[in-house]
Backbone bond lengths (Angstrom), bond angles and torsions (degrees), N, CA, C in turn:
res aa  C-N    CA-C-N  psi(-1)  N-CA   C-N-CA  omega(-1)  CA-C   N-CA-C  phi
1 M - - - 1.464 - - 1.523 109.62 -
2 N 1.339 116.32 130.03 1.453 120.24 -179.37 1.519 111.16 -68.77
3 R 1.323 114.51 145.16 1.453 119.26 175.41 1.521 109.73 -69.45
4 P 1.337 118.95 138.29 1.468 119.30 172.89 1.518 109.65 -65.66
5 G 1.322 116.44 144.41 1.458 121.26 179.01 1.512 111.07 -107.30
6 V 1.327 116.87 139.19 1.458 121.13 -178.70 1.525 110.39 -135.11
7 S 1.311 115.62 131.37 1.459 122.51 170.15 1.521 107.14 -96.13
8 V 1.323 117.25 116.71 1.462 122.06 -179.27 1.521 108.18 -96.52
9 V 1.322 116.56 121.57 1.462 122.44 -175.88 1.523 109.48 -109.38
10 V 1.333 115.65 128.49 1.465 122.49 176.10 1.524 107.48 -125.64
11 A 1.319 117.66 119.97 1.464 121.94 176.04 1.527 108.85 -94.44
12 A 1.328 116.74 133.74 1.467 120.77 -174.87 1.522 110.35 -131.18
13 F 1.333 115.73 139.20 1.467 121.42 175.90 1.524 109.09 -141.05
14 N 1.325 116.36 113.28 1.463 122.73 178.33 1.530 112.49 50.20
15 E 1.320 115.21 48.06 1.463 120.34 -178.67 1.531 112.37 -84.86
16 G 1.345 117.29 -27.20 1.456 120.32 178.86 1.526 113.00 69.32
17 P 1.333 116.92 -159.87 1.477 121.41 -174.55 1.520 114.74 -60.10
18 V 1.342 118.29 -26.65 1.471 118.90 -179.35 1.521 111.56 -63.56
19 L 1.337 115.98 -23.24 1.461 119.04 179.49 1.522 111.09 -63.68
20 L 1.329 117.26 -37.76 1.463 120.15 -179.62 1.519 111.47 -63.24
21 V 1.317 116.63 -37.64 1.466 120.35 177.26 1.524 110.04 -61.91
22 A 1.341 115.47 -43.84 1.461 119.86 179.83 1.523 111.18 -65.10
23 L 1.333 116.81 -43.63 1.462 119.78 -177.88 1.525 111.73 -67.24
24 E 1.311 116.84 -37.86 1.468 119.73 176.10 1.523 110.30 -61.84
25 S 1.327 116.43 -39.81 1.462 120.40 179.05 1.525 111.00 -66.06
26 I 1.326 116.86 -42.78 1.463 120.66 178.85 1.520 110.36 -62.95
27 L 1.329 116.23 -47.16 1.459 120.38 -177.91 1.529 111.36 -63.68
28 A 1.319 116.48 -41.40 1.467 119.55 178.99 1.522 110.81 -62.69
29 C 1.329 116.89 -40.02 1.466 120.85 179.54 1.528 110.84 -65.97
30 L 1.330 116.76 -42.91 1.459 120.36 179.38 1.528 111.22 -66.05
31 E 1.317 116.60 -40.70 1.459 119.49 179.56 1.527 111.83 -66.25
32 S 1.325 116.67 -32.42 1.466 119.39 177.40 1.524 112.08 -68.82
33 A 1.348 116.15 -19.07 1.468 120.76 -179.13 1.519 112.17 -105.73
34 Q 1.340 117.73 10.56 1.461 119.18 -171.33 1.532 113.88 -69.77
35 E 1.323 118.34 -14.59 1.464 118.91 172.17 1.525 111.33 -72.52
36 R 1.328 115.74 -19.51 1.471 121.00 -179.18 1.522 112.86 -109.91
37 L 1.344 117.24 -23.02 1.458 122.18 -176.40 1.522 110.94 -131.50
38 D 1.324 116.55 139.89 1.452 121.35 164.60 1.527 105.67 -94.83
39 F 1.322 118.45 142.49 1.470 118.32 -173.00 1.518 112.11 -150.87
40 E 1.322 113.98 162.49 1.454 123.88 165.87 1.526 106.97 -142.36
41 L 1.330 116.66 151.19 1.464 121.92 179.41 1.518 108.27 -114.64
42 L 1.325 116.10 120.05 1.461 122.81 179.04 1.526 108.75 -111.25
43 V 1.321 116.80 124.50 1.456 121.57 178.41 1.517 108.24 -113.98
44 V 1.327 116.69 123.86 1.460 121.68 179.81 1.525 108.43 -101.53
45 D 1.332 115.89 113.43 1.461 120.56 174.24 1.526 107.17 -83.53
46 D 1.331 115.57 107.95 1.469 120.92 -172.84 1.534 111.00 -88.98
47 G 1.334 115.91 61.79 1.459 120.44 175.83 1.507 114.68 71.23
48 S 1.327 118.32 34.55 1.466 121.46 -178.41 1.532 111.06 -63.38
49 S 1.346 116.13 144.51 1.465 122.04 179.47 1.525 111.85 -113.76
50 D 1.346 117.64 5.05 1.460 120.89 179.61 1.537 109.37 -103.10
51 T 1.301 118.01 -146.27 1.470 121.29 -178.61 1.525 113.37 -83.59
52 T 1.331 117.56 -1.50 1.462 120.71 -176.86 1.533 113.30 -53.53
53 P 1.344 120.66 -47.46 1.477 119.53 -178.23 1.527 113.65 -58.73
54 S 1.326 117.57 -45.77 1.466 119.55 -178.52 1.524 111.00 -67.74
55 L 1.324 117.02 -38.65 1.463 120.19 178.02 1.521 111.32 -63.72
56 L 1.330 116.77 -38.54 1.460 120.15 178.95 1.531 111.52 -68.34
57 R 1.317 117.57 -36.34 1.469 119.83 176.75 1.524 110.47 -61.47
58 E 1.323 116.49 -43.52 1.455 120.59 179.15 1.531 110.84 -65.89
59 F 1.320 116.58 -41.03 1.465 120.65 -177.84 1.530 110.58 -66.11
60 S 1.320 117.25 -45.19 1.465 119.92 -178.71 1.526 111.02 -66.83
61 A 1.348 117.22 -35.53 1.463 120.22 177.79 1.527 110.93 -65.75
62 A 1.322 116.36 -36.10 1.464 120.60 179.84 1.526 112.28 -73.46
63 H 1.335 116.47 -19.72 1.473 120.61 -177.84 1.529 109.93 -127.02
64 E 1.294 115.37 44.87 1.465 120.46 -177.33 1.528 110.55 -58.89
65 G 1.319 114.85 135.55 1.459 120.59 -178.77 1.511 113.54 93.52
66 R 1.332 116.74 -18.76 1.463 121.25 178.60 1.531 111.96 -110.37
67 V 1.322 116.08 -26.51 1.460 120.88 -173.08 1.526 109.69 -127.86
68 R 1.328 115.90 133.83 1.460 121.33 172.51 1.526 108.97 -124.06
69 V 1.328 115.63 140.51 1.461 120.99 177.70 1.524 108.71 -110.28
70 L 1.325 115.66 128.90 1.465 123.31 177.25 1.527 107.67 -113.64
71 T 1.324 117.50 142.43 1.455 119.96 -169.83 1.518 112.71 -125.90
72 H 1.329 115.66 133.31 1.468 122.91 166.29 1.520 107.69 -99.61
73 E 1.302 117.20 133.14 1.465 120.10 179.33 1.527 111.47 -68.31
74 T 1.321 117.18 -32.07 1.461 122.54 177.31 1.520 109.26 -128.07
75 N 1.313 116.62 160.89 1.459 121.19 179.04 1.526 110.18 -70.22
76 R 1.329 115.85 121.19 1.465 121.19 -175.84 1.519 113.08 -116.60
77 G 1.317 118.01 -6.14 1.456 120.19 176.79 1.515 112.91 100.27
78 L 1.333 113.81 164.26 1.461 120.69 -172.23 1.524 112.90 -63.91
79 V 1.324 117.80 -43.70 1.469 119.44 -177.46 1.529 110.55 -64.13
80 A 1.334 116.61 -38.50 1.468 119.48 176.52 1.520 110.67 -63.54
81 G 1.338 116.91 -37.78 1.459 120.14 176.11 1.516 111.69 -63.88
82 M 1.333 116.18 -40.29 1.460 120.14 176.98 1.528 110.69 -62.12
83 E 1.329 116.47 -42.39 1.466 120.32 -178.68 1.523 110.94 -66.11
84 T 1.316 117.81 -42.17 1.462 120.89 178.22 1.530 110.40 -59.89
85 G 1.327 116.62 -44.90 1.455 120.20 177.11 1.514 112.23 -62.41
86 C 1.314 115.84 -39.84 1.462 121.10 179.36 1.521 110.99 -61.79
87 R 1.331 116.89 -44.63 1.472 120.63 -178.09 1.531 111.56 -64.83
88 A 1.323 116.83 -32.44 1.461 120.46 -176.18 1.524 113.66 -88.73
89 A 1.323 117.78 -13.79 1.467 121.67 -173.99 1.522 111.65 -66.01
90 S 1.330 116.06 143.60 1.466 120.94 -178.22 1.527 113.45 -112.24
91 M 1.343 117.22 -7.86 1.463 120.32 -177.45 1.528 110.83 -92.85
92 E 1.341 115.62 167.48 1.461 119.84 -177.14 1.529 113.16 -78.22
93 T 1.325 116.44 -16.34 1.467 121.46 176.40 1.525 108.39 -122.49
94 I 1.327 116.18 139.41 1.466 122.10 178.35 1.520 108.03 -120.74
95 A 1.328 115.97 124.02 1.461 121.06 -178.80 1.523 109.68 -121.43
96 F 1.334 115.79 151.39 1.455 122.03 -178.68 1.521 110.64 -120.70
97 L 1.337 114.75 140.41 1.456 121.99 173.93 1.523 109.27 -130.63
98 D 1.348 116.71 150.61 1.454 121.45 172.50 1.525 109.80 -72.24
99 A 1.336 116.11 146.58 1.464 120.46 -179.53 1.518 112.57 -67.25
100 D 1.331 117.67 -24.51 1.474 119.78 -178.74 1.520 112.97 -95.74
101 L 1.334 116.59 7.60 1.471 122.13 178.83 1.522 112.55 56.56
102 S 1.323 116.52 48.75 1.460 120.20 170.57 1.531 110.25 -63.40
103 Y 1.320 116.11 -23.23 1.460 122.55 171.65 1.526 107.67 -116.66
104 E 1.318 117.82 140.20 1.451 121.80 179.06 1.534 110.50 -63.20
105 P 1.337 117.69 144.02 1.468 119.73 177.72 1.521 114.00 -56.88
106 A 1.327 117.58 -25.89 1.468 120.55 -179.62 1.518 112.86 -61.38
107 V 1.331 116.99 -16.91 1.461 119.59 179.82 1.529 111.19 -64.80
108 I 1.333 117.25 -25.74 1.463 120.10 -177.48 1.525 111.45 -61.13
109 E 1.328 117.14 -51.72 1.457 119.19 179.59 1.523 111.13 -61.26
110 A 1.327 116.56 -40.28 1.466 119.97 179.49 1.526 111.10 -61.73
111 L 1.329 116.96 -40.43 1.469 120.68 179.00 1.530 111.18 -66.73
112 V 1.325 116.43 -45.04 1.466 120.09 -178.72 1.523 110.88 -62.24
113 L 1.315 116.96 -43.82 1.462 120.34 -178.91 1.524 111.52 -69.24
114 A 1.342 117.49 -37.72 1.468 120.02 177.55 1.518 110.70 -65.64
115 K 1.309 116.82 -41.52 1.472 121.20 177.15 1.519 110.81 -61.13
116 Q 1.321 116.08 -44.88 1.459 120.71 -178.88 1.526 111.40 -66.20
117 A 1.323 116.49 -45.18 1.458 120.46 -176.08 1.524 112.79 -66.84
118 S 1.328 116.22 -30.64 1.465 120.04 -176.28 1.520 113.43 -97.81
119 D 1.347 116.66 -1.69 1.456 121.26 -177.39 1.526 110.65 56.13
120 A 1.339 115.89 40.77 1.457 122.23 179.94 1.521 110.43 -96.25
121 V 1.333 117.00 161.01 1.461 120.66 175.84 1.524 111.37 -91.44
122 V 1.328 116.82 -12.80 1.461 119.99 175.72 1.521 109.30 -153.46
123 A 1.321 115.36 141.68 1.463 122.58 171.18 1.520 107.26 -118.03
124 I 1.327 116.40 132.16 1.459 122.87 -172.76 1.526 109.96 -112.44
125 A 1.336 116.29 132.78 1.463 120.83 172.87 1.525 108.48 -79.32
126 S 1.327 116.64 119.43 1.460 120.88 -171.33 1.525 112.24 -120.45
127 P 1.342 117.12 107.72 1.460 119.06 174.85 1.520 113.01 -76.96
128 Y 1.339 117.28 -12.73 1.455 120.83 -173.40 1.523 114.38 -101.29
129 M 1.320 118.16 -5.07 1.459 118.99 175.86 1.529 108.99 -85.83
130 P 1.324 118.49 163.52 1.468 120.45 177.10 1.520 111.39 -54.10
131 G 1.321 116.27 130.91 1.454 121.40 -177.33 1.509 113.82 98.53
132 G 1.342 117.18 -19.22 1.457 121.26 176.06 1.518 110.86 -84.66
133 K 1.337 116.60 172.14 1.457 119.67 178.92 1.525 110.69 -157.22
134 V 1.339 115.08 158.76 1.457 123.11 177.77 1.519 108.21 -130.49
135 E 1.331 116.96 130.96 1.458 120.95 179.39 1.528 110.54 -138.69
136 N 1.325 115.69 143.75 1.462 123.33 169.66 1.528 113.77 66.23
137 V 1.321 117.68 18.40 1.466 121.24 176.98 1.529 108.23 -90.53
138 P 1.348 119.25 131.98 1.464 121.15 -179.67 1.522 112.04 -54.48
139 F 1.320 115.57 146.63 1.461 121.37 -173.38 1.523 111.99 -56.20
140 D 1.356 117.39 -45.25 1.460 119.31 -176.42 1.525 111.63 -65.03
141 R 1.339 116.56 -40.69 1.465 119.79 178.40 1.522 111.41 -67.50
142 L 1.335 116.87 -39.20 1.453 120.74 -178.67 1.520 111.21 -66.31
143 I 1.336 116.44 -43.58 1.460 119.96 179.61 1.523 110.40 -63.08
144 A 1.350 116.70 -45.33 1.466 119.98 179.47 1.524 111.06 -59.52
145 S 1.332 116.61 -43.63 1.459 120.69 -179.34 1.522 111.48 -66.36
146 R 1.328 116.45 -44.75 1.470 119.39 -178.73 1.527 111.34 -64.67
147 V 1.334 116.55 -40.99 1.472 119.70 179.37 1.525 109.93 -64.15
148 A 1.344 116.86 -46.02 1.458 120.61 -179.13 1.529 110.85 -59.71
149 N 1.317 116.39 -46.26 1.461 119.21 -177.79 1.524 112.24 -72.95
150 W 1.337 117.14 -29.30 1.473 119.82 174.97 1.524 110.00 -65.07
151 V 1.332 116.72 -44.82 1.472 120.66 179.19 1.525 110.17 -60.94
152 L 1.320 116.70 -46.90 1.460 120.41 -178.35 1.527 111.18 -67.26
153 R 1.311 116.56 -36.18 1.468 120.08 177.10 1.527 110.34 -62.23
154 R 1.324 116.06 -43.99 1.469 119.47 178.37 1.525 111.09 -62.00
155 C 1.321 116.64 -39.62 1.464 120.32 180.00 1.523 111.75 -64.25
156 S 1.336 116.74 -28.52 1.465 120.62 -179.18 1.522 112.55 -92.42
157 G 1.315 117.33 5.64 1.454 119.83 -178.62 1.510 113.54 74.68
158 G 1.345 116.73 23.30 1.447 121.08 177.15 1.513 114.89 77.62
159 R 1.333 117.84 18.45 1.456 120.92 -175.21 1.521 113.11 -78.70
160 L 1.324 117.11 -29.77 1.459 121.96 179.57 1.512 109.74 -127.92
161 S 1.323 116.15 155.28 1.468 120.66 -178.96 1.521 113.20 -103.23
162 T 1.329 117.92 -29.26 1.454 121.44 -175.30 1.528 110.11 -130.68
163 F 1.318 115.73 123.80 1.465 122.23 -178.82 1.527 113.10 -115.05
164 T 1.324 118.30 -30.47 1.460 120.68 -168.25 1.526 113.99 -93.46
165 G 1.307 119.19 -10.34 1.461 120.52 -178.00 1.521 112.10 -71.47
166 M 1.343 116.57 147.84 1.466 120.91 179.44 1.529 112.77 -96.24
167 V 1.342 118.45 -11.60 1.462 121.12 -176.54 1.532 108.39 -79.00
168 R 1.321 114.42 101.79 1.459 122.07 -173.56 1.518 109.35 -150.25
169 A 1.332 115.51 166.88 1.462 122.66 170.74 1.524 107.77 -124.59
170 Y 1.336 116.26 118.53 1.464 122.98 -176.43 1.525 111.38 -108.67
171 D 1.314 115.50 149.16 1.454 121.07 162.34 1.527 107.19 -64.03
172 A 1.342 117.72 126.63 1.465 121.10 -171.12 1.531 113.63 -59.50
173 P 1.341 120.46 -49.79 1.465 119.10 179.31 1.525 113.00 -60.83
174 T 1.339 116.37 -35.95 1.473 119.84 178.60 1.513 111.23 -64.10
175 L 1.338 116.89 -43.78 1.459 120.14 -179.95 1.521 110.84 -66.52
176 R 1.320 117.83 -41.59 1.466 119.70 179.10 1.520 111.26 -62.11
177 A 1.332 116.80 -36.28 1.462 119.99 176.52 1.524 111.14 -65.18
178 L 1.330 117.56 -38.21 1.466 120.42 177.28 1.522 111.05 -61.81
179 F 1.325 116.83 -38.16 1.462 119.84 -177.91 1.526 112.93 -73.57
180 T 1.331 118.40 -8.21 1.467 120.14 174.11 1.524 111.28 -84.07
181 R 1.328 116.64 -9.25 1.461 121.64 -177.15 1.523 111.05 -104.55
182 T 1.311 115.75 162.35 1.463 121.33 176.15 1.521 108.12 -91.53
183 P 1.331 118.65 118.44 1.471 119.79 -177.96 1.521 111.82 -67.32
184 V 1.316 115.05 151.47 1.470 121.78 176.59 1.523 107.00 -103.13
185 G 1.335 116.64 101.61 1.453 120.48 -179.88 1.518 112.09 83.89
186 E 1.335 116.88 -135.91 1.464 123.14 -176.04 1.528 109.82 -76.33
187 F 1.332 116.78 128.26 1.468 120.40 -168.54 1.521 113.18 -59.52
188 N 1.331 118.33 -51.14 1.461 120.19 -173.19 1.526 111.96 -64.14
189 A 1.326 116.79 -41.49 1.462 120.17 177.28 1.523 110.59 -67.76
190 W 1.334 116.01 -40.42 1.466 119.41 178.98 1.524 111.15 -62.91
191 A 1.343 117.21 -39.23 1.462 120.01 179.81 1.531 110.64 -57.46
192 V 1.327 116.96 -41.79 1.466 120.59 177.32 1.525 110.20 -63.95
193 A 1.334 116.35 -45.59 1.466 120.37 -179.74 1.523 111.25 -60.99
194 A 1.335 116.66 -41.62 1.462 120.41 -179.85 1.524 111.20 -64.70
195 L 1.322 117.38 -37.56 1.465 120.72 178.69 1.524 111.05 -71.10
196 I 1.327 116.66 -36.20 1.465 119.89 174.59 1.523 109.83 -61.67
197 E 1.327 115.79 -45.97 1.466 120.35 -179.84 1.530 111.55 -60.61
198 A 1.323 116.43 -34.71 1.469 121.21 -178.80 1.529 112.48 -86.51
199 D 1.338 117.48 4.83 1.461 121.95 -179.63 1.530 112.25 58.59
200 R 1.337 116.01 45.05 1.454 121.67 175.84 1.522 109.06 -102.55
201 R 1.306 116.03 140.23 1.464 120.96 -173.70 1.532 111.81 -75.75
202 I 1.333 114.73 139.30 1.463 123.79 -176.28 1.523 108.55 -129.73
203 V 1.336 116.80 145.84 1.456 120.85 174.18 1.523 108.06 -137.99
204 E 1.311 117.32 150.50 1.464 120.87 173.40 1.523 109.33 -127.69
205 I 1.320 115.47 152.48 1.466 120.83 178.56 1.522 108.96 -126.19
206 P 1.324 118.10 149.66 1.466 120.12 177.97 1.519 110.70 -65.50
207 A 1.332 116.00 137.29 1.459 121.05 -175.96 1.521 110.15 -141.60
208 A 1.324 115.44 160.49 1.464 121.46 178.88 1.521 109.75 -106.93
209 L 1.315 116.52 116.87 1.461 122.84 173.95 1.526 107.13 -98.37
210 V 1.322 116.73 109.72 1.468 121.99 -175.72 1.530 108.65 -132.18
211 W 1.324 116.42 111.60 1.454 119.13 177.50 1.523 110.27 -70.47
212 P 1.344 118.00 131.38 1.469 119.44 174.17 1.531 110.11 -68.84
213 P 1.320 118.69 150.38 1.470 121.06 -177.39 1.523 113.88 -54.99
214 E 1.339 117.35 -37.27 1.465 119.70 -176.44 1.526 112.90 -67.30
215 R 1.326 117.72 -17.60 1.459 119.68 179.10 1.518 111.62 -69.91
216 H 1.328 117.16 -18.51 1.459 121.02 178.25 1.527 112.02 -81.48
217 L 1.337 117.32 -9.66 1.458 121.27 -177.79 1.521 110.20 -90.86
218 G 1.334 115.89 153.45 1.457 120.82 175.81 1.511 113.02 76.31
219 T 1.331 115.49 -163.63 1.465 122.26 -177.19 1.526 110.59 -75.84
220 P 1.325 118.48 131.51 1.466 119.96 177.83 1.524 111.52 -57.74
221 R 1.330 116.41 141.06 1.464 119.64 -179.81 1.520 112.02 -71.21
222 L 1.310 116.30 -26.48 1.462 120.47 -178.26 1.518 108.32 -122.37
223 S 1.340 116.79 107.10 1.459 121.25 -179.38 1.531 109.79 -71.47
224 W 1.343 114.96 168.36 1.456 119.31 177.00 1.528 110.69 -58.80
225 Q 1.339 116.44 -39.81 1.463 119.54 -179.86 1.524 111.12 -62.20
226 K 1.346 116.38 -44.09 1.463 119.64 179.17 1.530 111.30 -68.69
227 L 1.329 115.87 -33.70 1.461 119.59 178.63 1.521 110.84 -64.87
228 Y 1.358 116.91 -43.72 1.460 120.55 176.74 1.529 110.68 -63.10
229 S 1.344 115.88 -40.50 1.460 119.42 178.88 1.520 110.84 -63.03
230 R 1.334 116.29 -42.12 1.461 120.73 178.73 1.532 111.21 -61.80
231 M 1.327 116.72 -40.34 1.466 119.77 178.44 1.527 110.83 -64.46
232 G 1.346 115.65 -37.03 1.463 118.68 175.83 1.511 111.86 -63.15
233 E 1.335 117.38 -38.63 1.455 121.26 177.07 1.528 110.93 -63.90
234 V 1.328 116.61 -37.82 1.460 120.83 179.07 1.526 110.58 -62.88
235 V 1.332 117.05 -40.41 1.471 120.48 178.49 1.526 110.40 -61.50
236 V 1.328 116.74 -42.47 1.464 120.75 177.86 1.525 110.26 -61.48
237 T 1.329 116.19 -44.13 1.465 120.30 179.45 1.522 111.30 -65.62
238 A 1.326 117.45 -36.02 1.465 120.87 -179.92 1.524 111.00 -60.12
239 R 1.312 116.44 -39.58 1.472 119.65 177.83 1.522 110.71 -64.28
240 Y 1.319 115.63 -41.80 1.460 119.77 177.87 1.528 110.47 -64.52
241 L 1.320 116.20 -41.01 1.464 121.31 -179.03 1.521 111.60 -61.43
242 L 1.319 117.47 -39.90 1.466 120.57 178.16 1.525 110.83 -56.83
243 G 1.333 116.03 -46.25 1.461 119.57 179.12 1.516 111.92 -67.63
244 A 1.335 116.50 -38.53 1.458 120.36 179.57 1.520 110.98 -61.74
245 C 1.322 116.91 -41.39 1.469 120.56 -179.77 1.528 111.17 -66.88
246 R 1.318 116.91 -36.28 1.473 119.37 177.78 1.527 111.15 -65.85
247 R 1.330 115.96 -31.11 1.466 120.03 -176.44 1.526 113.16 -88.77
248 S 1.324 117.81 -8.03 1.459 121.16 -175.61 1.519 111.69 -88.09
249 T 1.322 116.12 119.21 1.458 121.09 176.00 1.524 110.67 -71.73
250 M 1.322 116.59 -43.89 1.463 120.61 -176.15 1.525 112.32 -66.29
251 L 1.326 116.93 -32.50 1.463 118.91 178.56 1.527 110.42 -66.31
252 R 1.313 115.80 -40.71 1.470 119.50 -179.72 1.526 111.68 -66.45
253 T 1.330 116.76 -31.35 1.466 119.29 -179.31 1.519 112.87 -90.23
254 G 1.349 116.83 -4.25 1.462 120.49 176.05 1.509 114.87 82.00
255 T 1.336 117.97 16.85 1.461 120.21 -177.85 1.529 112.88 -107.96
256 L 1.327 118.18 -2.05 1.464 120.07 -178.95 1.525 111.09 -76.24
257 V 1.315 115.84 -49.40 1.461 121.26 177.29 1.520 107.57 -108.09
258 L 1.314 116.93 123.54 1.453 119.97 -173.73 1.521 111.89 -64.28
259 A 1.313 115.71 136.67 1.461 119.60 174.40 1.523 110.22 -75.76
260 A 1.330 116.72 -29.73 1.465 121.60 -177.46 1.526 110.24 -86.35
261 R 1.308 115.74 75.96 1.460 121.08 177.26 1.529 109.25 -82.93
262 P 1.333 117.05 158.39 1.467 118.90 177.87 1.522 110.90 -55.74
263 T 1.310 117.27 135.19 1.462 120.67 -176.79 1.523 112.54 -85.06
264 R 1.347 117.10 -14.95 1.453 120.37 -179.49 1.519 109.05 -127.45
265 P 1.322 118.59 139.62 1.465 120.62 179.32 1.518 110.85 -71.73
266 Y 1.350 115.96 162.40 1.455 120.53 179.87 1.518 112.31 -74.12
267 F 1.335 116.32 -21.20 1.472 119.37 -174.90 1.528 109.41 -93.57
268 S 1.338 115.71 159.53 1.461 120.87 -178.12 1.509 110.90 -86.61
């Protein structure tokens, strides 16, 4: 049986030296699983103005054949970084990780295997389903995230627990097709809604969302203004999701989202 192949995409913006620590950890985790997974690591430099570009050049040169660096001349945002990685990926599965490792790299193998075992087009890392957990996330961010996902969960009839997270493993052709469309509201939540509408199978696994201590230092990445804007996007997506669920045959029959989710999380 052929090993499943996964392109792991990490978008980075002004991450500095801490990014190298994260990338070394990701690469070490992937290499430890290479008997079970074929992989490549794609890092998208999203217009960084600090030392990130030079550090990435050195890192990719040291790991030639395993790591590719893709560059935006200007900062275009996380979704644009995801799309750039998606277009360049060569494997049949495309997975995303945060640059600061809010999720452990081990989640990648768990997502790929869950997707494969369930014949799903996407596997979602879910801190909000039973078995998942959230630690060290600021109160305001946690409340906003929980409220957004609670609203979206209600719109889907309670079938999924996490809609807004980007840490996922997608079937590559399915994800590329999503990027040809204009999202309605928040991209990650809309992607789930669009797949529900298209009667494509989805699975989620319990995951640990843990902010590293250094993420609390310096200027917040998401200002209050951007947080309010993001919540507005979620409301727009929620309306779309309601219609998508009404139009989904598989959701009504209970076969769109698997009932048999993993009973144990990937983390210890």
